[in-house]
N, C-alpha and C positions, 0 to 999 in steps of 0.2 A: 496269415503267414506271408511275408514279403517275397515276391517272386524274384529270383536271381537270374542274371543273364551272363552269358559268356563274354569275354572281352571283345570278341569279334562282333557279337550282337550289339553290345553297347556302342561300339564305334559306328556300326551301321545305323542304329537309331539316332545317334547324334548327327550323322551326315544327312539322314532323311530330314531331320528337323531343320538343319542349316539350309539344305537344298530348298525346302518348302518356303522358308522365310526369305531367302534370296529371291525366289520367284515372285512372292507376293509383294515385296517392297520395290524390287528393281525390274520385275518382269515387263511392266508397261514401257519403261524406258528402252529395254532391249527389243521389245516388239516394234516400237517406233523406229529404232535404229535399223532393225532388220528390214522393215518395209521400205524405208527411205533408201537404204543401201541397195536394195534390189532395183528400185526405180532409177538409181543413178548409173547402173552398170552400162547401159546403152544410151545415156542421155545426150552424148555428143552426136551419135548417129541420128537421134530423133531431131536434134536441133539442125543438123545438116539437111535432113529431108524437108524441113520447113522453109529453108532458104532457097531462093532461085539460084541455080548453078551459074556462076559467072562465066564469061567468055574466056577462051584460052589466051595465054600471054601473061607476062609478068613485068610490071613496072619496077624501077629501082626502089629500094626501101625508103630512101630519103624523099622521093616523090610521093610515096604513099603516106609517109609521116606528115608531109606538108598538107596533103589533101585532107587528112583526118583532123589536123590541127586547126584548119579553117572553120571547122564546125564546133569547136570547143573554146571555152574561155581560158583554160589552163594549158600549159605546155604538155606535150606527150612525155610519158615516162618509159615506155617500152613498146616494142613491136615484135610480133611473132606469129607463127602459124596457129590459126584457131582450130583447124582440123588437120592433125598430123597424119594425113592419108595421102601418100604420093599419087594414088590413082584418082584423086578427086581434084577438080580445079581449085586452086588455093584461095583461101580467104585469110587475110591478115587481121589479127586483133591488136589494136593500138590502145594502150591503157592510159587513162587520165585520172587526175584527182576529181572526184565528184563534188558538187556544191555542198552536200551534206557532210563532207569530211571523209567519205568513203572513197571507193574506187569505181570506175566504170570502164568498160571495154567497148570501143567503137570498131565494128567490123567493116573492113574495106575490101572491095574487089581488087585483086591484084592485076587484073587486065585493064580496068578503066579508072581506078582510083575513086570510084563512087562509094559512098557510105551506104551499106546495105542493111545495117541494123546496129543497135547498141544494146549493151547488157550491163546492168548494175551488178557489182560484185557482192554487195551486201544489202539486198533489197529488204525493206521492212515488211513487205507483203508479197504474197505469191505472184501477184500481177506484175510486179516490177521485173521479175526474172524467175519464173517458176523453178527451173532446174537449179539455179544458184540458191534460191530460197530453201529448196529441199537439201541441197549440199550443206548449207550452213546449219540447218536443223540436224542433219546427220552427224556432222563433225563438231559442231559447237553448241548445239541445243539452242541456237539463236541467242547465246549469252556472251559472245565474244571469246576472248582468250581464257577467261575463267571457265566458260562452258567446255572448252577443249580439254582442260584438266579434269573436269567432271566426267567427260566421255572416256578419257583414258582410265580413270578409276573404275568406271562402270565396266570397262573392258576387262580389267583384272578380276572383277567380281564375276563377270560372265565366264571367264576361264575357270574360276572355282566352281561355278554352277554346272558347267559342262562336264568337268572332271568328276564332280561328286555324283551327278546324274548318271554318268557312264558307269561308275562303280556300283551304284545302287541298282541300276537296271540291267546290268550284265547277266545274261541268262546262264543258268547252270549247264553243265555238260549234257549234251543231247536234248536241250530244251530250246535251241535257237529257232527251230521251226515253229514252235508254239508261241514264241515272242512275236511272230508276224502273222499268226493264224487268225485274221480278223473274223473269219466265219465262226469261231468258237467264242467270241465275245457276245454274250447273250443280253446282258443288261446295259443300260445307259452308262453306269459307272464303270463297268468293265470295258466298254467301248472307249470311254474317255481316257481311262488309264492306259488301255492298250495302245491307242493312237499316240498318246503322249510318250509312252516308253519307246514304241517303234520309231517315231520321228526323232527322238533324242538319240537313239542308237545309230540311226543312219546319218544324222547331222553332226554328231559329237566331234569328230575329227575336224570337219570343216569349221565348226564354231570355235574350236581351240585355235586354229590357224588365224581366223578372222579376229578373234579377241586379242591374240598376241600382236598381230600386225597393226591392228587399230590402236592398241595402247602404245606401240612403238612410234606411230605417227603423232599421237597426242602428246607424248613425252619426248618428242624428237629433240627439242632444244636441250633438255636436261641430259638426255643420253649422249648427245654430241659433246657435252662438257665432261661427262663422266668416263666415257669409253677410252679416251686417250690415256687415262691413268692405268688401264689394265690391259690394253692391246694396242698394236700398231694401228695408227689412224692418221689419215691425211686431213688436217684441219683446213677450213675454207680460207682462201686468200683474202686478206683485208686491204682495201685501197686506202692510202693515206689521204685524209681530207685536204682540200686545197681549192684554189680558184679555177674556174673553168677557163680555158683559152677563148680568145675572142672568136676564133674560127676553128671549131672542132673538126676532126677529119670526116665525120659523117658515118652513119650506120652502115652504109654499103661498103665503105673501105674497111671498117672495123671487122665486118663479117669476112671479107677477103683475107685479112690478116689472120683471123682465127682459123680459117680453112687451110691456110698455109701451115699453121702450127699443128693442126690435127687434120691431115688430108682426108682421112676416112670418115670424118664426122659430117653429118647432115644437119643443116641449119634448122633450129627450132625457134629461137627467140633471141632478142638482144635488148638488154637494159641500157637506157641512155645515161650519159654522164650528168653529174650535178656537182655542186660545190662540196657536198658531203662525200661524194665518191666520183672524182673527176676521171672516170674511165668507163669504157664500154665493157659490159660483161655479156659475152656471146655464149648462148647455150646451144650445145650440139648433141646429137645422138650418134654414138659410135658403135660399130659392130661388137656384139658380145655383151652389151650392157644388159643388166637384168631389168631395168625399167625401159621397156621397149617402146612405149608410146611417146614419151616426151624427152627421154634421155636426161642425164645429169652431168654430162661433161661440160666444163665451163672454161672459156679462154678470156682472160682479162687483157684489154687493149687500151693503151694510153690515149686519151682524147686529143692530146696536143700533136703527137707525131706518129701514132699508129704502132708504137713499140708493143710487143707482146710482154706483158708484165708477169703473167702466170698462165700455165696451161694445165688443166686438170683433166686427165683422161680416166673416166669412170671405169672403163673396161680393164684398166691396169692398176686400179686402186687397191689398197689393202682390203682384206676380207671384211674387216669391221665396217669400212665404208660401204661395201657392196651390200652387206646385210641391212644396214640402216636405210640405205637408199632404195632397197627393194621392197620396203614396207608397203608403199602405195601399190606397186605392181602385184604384190601378193594379195593385198586386201581387196583390190578390184578384180582379181582373177586374170588379169591380162598376161601374167607370167606364164600361164598355161594356154594362151590363145582363146579361141572361141569356146572350147569345152570348159576351160577354167572360168570364163565369165558366166556361162550358163549354170555351172555348179555354184558359183557365188550367189546367183539369183535364188536358186533353190535353198541354199543355206540361209540366206537372208529371210526368205518367206517362212522358213521353219520356226523362226523366233516368235512371230505372232501366233503361229499354230500351236507352239508349245505353251505360250502364255494362256491362250484361250482354253485349251484342253486342261491345263493344270489348274487354273482357277476354277473352272466349271466343276471338275472332279472334286476339288477341295470343298467347294460350297455344297455339293451334293452329299459328300461324306458328312459334313457338319449337320445337314438337315436330318440325316439318318440317326446321328448320335443324339440330336435333340429329341427325336421320337422315343429313344430309349429312356428318357427322363420322365416319361408319362407315368400314370398310375401303375402300380405293380401288376394289375391284371392284364395290362396291355403290353408289358415289356417283352414277354416271350414272343408275341406276335411280331413285334418290330425287330427283335433280335434275329428271328428267322429271316425276316425280309432283308436285314443288313447282310447276313451271311449269303443270301441269294444274290444280292446286288454286287457284293465284292468277290463272289466266288470262293468265300471262305478265307481270303487273305486280306491283309491290311496294306493297301498300296502306299499309304503315307506313314 
């Protein structure tokens, strides 16, 4: 006689199967992203600690650009704060085109103009720039732009996995204490399933937030093209291509013009003009921005005469702009300060923990089932052992 199940039970069995195979097929990718993400939360602080603190004092931006340019074969493309921490002596990062076609950042002391270090933006091996290599593994799987799309897709699958796991593992009324009672988990399988369930319940909300914000970052270009069709959105100002003037106004004067346009803004970086974009684009951080570390306000200044062509104040932008621009701040935890960053680390580490406990429990369950396929005289013994191992319930 065929056993029948209620609609709710059939839905739950389907979700259990989907949750299992999502974890088995994508769990390793999620574990790697969780671990690398946790390592990146404080990577700038670690980099700062490894550098000798420069002397106080700040040379003009154009002087720093010239000092950095003397060490490279290609012209500089931008200059900005490498550590956006007002309480730390400033180090400027000057970006250049690297010989391999990528980008590199030269770190210059603002007090002396001396080059203190350089960092490849897309190193092919960890020794080229460990933090950046981890960053590219986390955001791009070391596969370039296509890797970013794959990461975005995996984030959406992670969202499905977190929500399905939350629904499957949600304790019945008055059973919440039992869901975290590790002392009652007697066998290895009960312990593996118990820790998997408890970790998932604790991390589910954070994983949903990380998955959504990560996918928003990966699909940022597509979202910026789609959102204006359904909501108020301020599109980025585009500079008309043209020839560079023989004597551009200079980065220092461009920043002064930007500061006059947005007096409350704090300097973050400035992109230098080129024939493709003959204007300075000055990035500022204004009070009230959701992305507190580097800011997203931009003032565009004509390279020929210093006219302000456009001023974008992120703190007064439409809601759609704020939501999309906050994706990095939410994903890194900086939107909630130190506590948010610590919680992001714990959420990231939960992914390898969930993967290991889930796969281990699944393999152990499979081994018990194979034992049940032994000769009839031994089946009852192993059936009793299976019930003891699982506590009389099927976790999968």
